[in-house]
C-alpha positions as CSV (number, residue, x, y, z in Angstrom):
1,X,-40.2,8.7,38.7
2,X,-40.3,10.9,35.6
3,X,-43.2,10.8,33.1
4,X,-41.4,9.0,30.3
5,X,-40.0,6.3,32.6
6,X,-43.5,5.8,34.2
7,X,-45.1,5.3,30.8
8,X,-42.4,2.9,29.7
9,X,-43.2,0.9,32.9
10,X,-46.9,1.0,32.2
11,X,-46.3,-0.4,28.7
12,X,-44.2,-3.2,30.2
13,X,-47.0,-4.1,32.7
14,X,-49.6,-4.1,29.9
15,X,-47.5,-6.4,27.8
16,X,-46.8,-8.8,30.7
17,X,-50.2,-9.0,32.3
18,X,-52.7,-8.7,29.4
19,X,-56.0,-7.3,30.6
20,X,-55.7,-5.4,33.9
21,X,-58.0,-2.8,35.6
22,X,-57.0,0.8,36.2
23,X,-57.0,0.6,40.0
24,X,-54.5,-2.3,39.8
25,X,-52.3,-0.3,37.4
26,X,-52.5,2.7,39.7
27,X,-51.5,0.6,42.7
28,X,-48.6,-1.1,40.9
29,X,-47.1,2.1,39.6
30,X,-47.9,4.2,42.7
31,X,-49.9,6.9,41.0
32,X,-53.5,8.1,40.8
33,X,-56.1,6.5,38.5
34,X,-56.3,9.9,36.7
35,X,-52.6,9.7,35.9
36,X,-53.1,6.2,34.5
37,X,-55.9,7.4,32.2
38,X,-53.6,10.2,31.1
39,X,-50.7,7.8,30.4
40,X,-53.0,5.4,28.5
41,X,-54.0,8.3,26.2
42,X,-50.3,9.1,25.7
43,X,-49.6,5.5,24.7
44,X,-52.5,5.6,22.2
45,X,-51.0,8.9,20.8
46,X,-47.7,7.0,20.3
47,X,-49.5,4.4,18.1
48,X,-50.3,1.7,20.6
49,X,-53.8,0.3,20.6
50,X,-55.1,0.1,24.2
51,X,-58.7,-1.2,24.5
52,X,-60.9,-0.9,27.5
53,X,-64.0,-2.7,28.7
54,X,-66.4,-1.6,31.4
55,X,-68.2,-3.5,34.1
56,X,-67.2,-6.3,36.5
57,X,-64.1,-8.0,35.3
58,X,-63.3,-5.3,32.9
59,X,-60.1,-3.4,32.4
60,X,-57.6,-2.3,29.7
61,X,-55.5,-4.4,27.4
62,X,-52.8,-3.8,24.9
63,X,-53.4,-5.1,21.4
64,X,-50.3,-7.1,20.6
65,X,-50.6,-6.3,16.8
66,X,-50.1,-2.6,17.6
67,X,-46.7,-3.1,19.2
68,X,-44.4,-1.0,17.2
69,X,-41.3,-2.1,15.4
70,X,-38.9,-0.6,18.0
71,X,-40.5,-2.8,20.7
72,X,-39.7,-6.0,18.7
73,X,-36.1,-5.2,18.0
74,X,-33.2,-6.5,20.0
75,X,-30.7,-4.0,21.5
76,X,-28.1,-4.6,18.9
77,X,-30.6,-4.5,16.0
78,X,-32.0,-1.2,17.3
79,X,-28.6,0.4,17.6
80,X,-27.6,-0.8,14.1
81,X,-30.8,0.6,12.6
82,X,-30.5,4.0,14.3
83,X,-26.8,4.3,13.5
84,X,-27.4,3.5,9.8
85,X,-30.3,6.0,9.6
86,X,-28.2,8.7,11.4
87,X,-25.3,8.2,9.0
88,X,-27.7,8.4,6.0
89,X,-29.3,11.7,7.2
90,X,-25.8,13.1,7.9
91,X,-24.7,12.4,4.4
92,X,-27.3,14.0,2.1
93,X,-25.5,12.9,-1.0
94,X,-26.6,9.3,-0.2
95,X,-29.8,8.0,-1.9
96,X,-33.0,8.1,0.3
97,X,-31.3,10.2,3.0
98,X,-34.5,12.3,3.6
99,X,-36.6,9.1,3.9
100,X,-34.2,7.8,6.5
101,X,-34.6,11.1,8.4
102,X,-38.4,10.6,8.5
103,X,-38.0,7.0,9.6
104,X,-35.7,7.8,12.5
105,X,-38.0,10.6,13.7
106,X,-40.8,8.0,14.0
107,X,-38.6,5.6,15.9
108,X,-37.5,8.3,18.3
109,X,-41.1,8.7,19.5
110,X,-41.4,5.0,20.4
111,X,-38.2,4.5,22.4
112,X,-38.0,4.5,26.2
113,X,-36.5,7.8,27.5
114,X,-33.5,6.0,29.1
115,X,-32.7,4.3,25.8
116,X,-32.9,7.5,23.9
117,X,-30.4,9.2,26.2
118,X,-28.0,6.3,25.9
119,X,-28.3,6.3,22.1
120,X,-27.9,10.0,21.9
121,X,-24.6,9.8,23.6
122,X,-23.4,7.3,21.1
123,X,-24.8,9.2,18.0
124,X,-23.2,12.4,19.2
125,X,-19.8,10.7,18.6
126,X,-20.6,9.3,15.2
127,X,-18.4,11.4,12.8
128,X,-18.9,11.5,9.0
129,X,-15.8,12.0,6.8
130,X,-15.2,12.0,3.1
131,X,-16.0,8.7,1.2
132,X,-13.2,6.2,1.0
133,X,-11.0,6.1,-2.0
134,X,-11.0,3.3,-4.6
135,X,-7.6,2.3,-3.4
136,X,-8.9,1.7,0.2
137,X,-12.0,0.0,-1.0
138,X,-10.0,-2.7,-2.8
139,X,-9.0,-4.1,0.6
140,X,-12.3,-3.9,2.5
141,X,-13.3,-7.0,4.5
142,X,-16.2,-8.1,6.6
143,X,-16.9,-6.5,10.0
144,X,-17.2,-8.9,12.9
145,X,-20.9,-9.2,13.6
146,X,-20.6,-8.8,17.3
147,X,-18.4,-5.6,17.1
148,X,-21.3,-3.1,17.0
149,X,-23.0,-4.4,20.1
150,X,-19.6,-4.7,22.0
151,X,-18.6,-1.2,21.0
152,X,-22.0,0.3,22.0
153,X,-21.8,-1.4,25.4
154,X,-18.2,-0.3,26.0
155,X,-18.8,3.2,24.9
156,X,-22.1,3.6,26.8
157,X,-20.8,2.3,30.1
158,X,-17.3,3.9,29.7
159,X,-15.4,0.6,29.7
160,X,-12.1,-0.3,28.0
161,X,-12.2,-2.4,24.8
162,X,-9.8,-5.1,23.8
163,X,-9.4,-6.8,20.4
164,X,-7.0,-8.3,17.9
165,X,-6.1,-6.0,15.1
166,X,-4.7,-6.8,11.6
167,X,-3.0,-3.7,10.1
168,X,-2.5,-2.9,6.4
169,X,0.6,-5.1,6.3
170,X,-1.3,-8.1,7.8
171,X,0.5,-7.8,11.2
172,X,-1.7,-8.8,14.1
173,X,-1.4,-7.1,17.4
174,X,-3.4,-7.1,20.6
175,X,-5.0,-3.8,21.6
176,X,-6.6,-2.4,24.7
177,X,-8.1,1.1,24.1
178,X,-10.6,3.6,25.3
179,X,-13.4,3.8,22.6
180,X,-14.1,7.5,22.1
181,X,-16.1,7.7,18.8
182,X,-16.8,6.2,15.4
183,X,-15.7,7.6,12.1
184,X,-17.6,6.8,8.9
185,X,-15.9,7.1,5.5
186,X,-18.5,5.4,3.5
187,X,-18.6,2.5,3.2
188,X,-15.8,2.0,5.8
189,X,-16.3,2.4,9.6
190,X,-13.5,3.2,12.0
191,X,-13.2,3.2,15.8
192,X,-11.6,6.3,17.1
193,X,-9.9,5.3,20.4
194,X,-7.3,6.5,22.8
195,X,-4.4,4.1,22.9
196,X,-3.1,4.2,26.5
197,X,0.1,2.4,25.6
198,X,1.0,5.0,23.1
199,X,-0.7,7.9,24.9
200,X,-2.3,9.1,21.6
201,X,-5.5,8.8,19.6
202,X,-5.7,6.0,17.0
203,X,-8.0,5.0,14.2
204,X,-8.9,1.3,13.8
205,X,-10.7,0.1,10.8
206,X,-13.6,-2.0,12.0
207,X,-13.3,-4.7,9.3
208,X,-9.8,-5.4,10.7
209,X,-10.9,-5.8,14.3
210,X,-11.4,-9.4,15.6
211,X,-12.5,-10.9,18.9
212,X,-13.7,-7.7,20.5
213,X,-14.6,-7.8,24.1
214,X,-15.6,-5.3,26.9
215,X,-13.2,-5.2,29.9
216,X,-15.9,-5.1,32.6
217,X,-13.6,-4.0,35.4
218,X,-11.6,-1.3,33.5
219,X,-13.5,2.0,33.2
220,X,-12.2,5.1,31.5
221,X,-13.2,8.8,31.3
222,X,-14.3,10.1,27.9
223,X,-11.9,12.5,26.3
224,X,-12.5,15.6,24.2
225,X,-12.5,15.0,20.5
226,X,-10.4,18.1,19.9
227,X,-7.3,16.1,20.7
228,X,-8.1,13.9,17.7
229,X,-8.5,16.7,15.2
230,X,-5.3,15.9,13.2
231,X,-6.5,12.3,12.4
232,X,-10.1,13.2,11.8
233,X,-9.6,15.8,9.1
234,X,-12.8,17.4,8.1
235,X,-15.1,14.8,9.7
236,X,-18.3,16.3,11.2
237,X,-20.8,14.8,13.7
238,X,-23.9,13.0,12.6
239,X,-27.1,14.6,14.0
240,X,-28.0,13.4,17.5
241,X,-31.4,11.9,18.3
242,X,-34.0,14.5,19.2
243,X,-34.6,14.8,22.9
244,X,-37.3,12.6,24.3
245,X,-40.6,14.3,25.0
């Protein structure tokens, strides 16, 4: 087990069991007591308050009030927050972009290593284009609240995505696509996908997507974004999450 994963497991044990002694932690995680003490110090350095008491019946306990924001967020909330911050720091003309950069750096240090790697794969394919024109903005609608979580699951696991799509002429069609990336033309978001029926890349405005769902039994292989250059224009990638330490 790598160090980051072991420390994530230690944190989960402390949350679940309350006060527990170091020998019990060492036995549960299959490491030495010295390693447990080192990992406890690492958790303290990340901002968690871990108190210890000596003597019979003593042990260590995690102060619930010190649990950081990222530990309290649901998966979809965390993805939404990180994506928003990534977009802000990739578009320096937006107000408070530098502040968002500082905030996301703090969050990076609190995330489990596995989650960081998953989110990094998503953020590497968030593309930033020119802001939308006034003509386009006049027709903007609401994005289905479940779409972000559905897209993140389909993209992360490499599964096909299906949805109903209403085009600019209000024609509704059923689509089954390979979700390859997201394109942001503030304030609009697009799904960049490979349409297997047309054998070509396509852009789908997210506010026109309805009833999205992951096709659990239909995997796909991620494609190079170079094939999508003609429809992406001058879009550039948002910065990826920093590697977990």
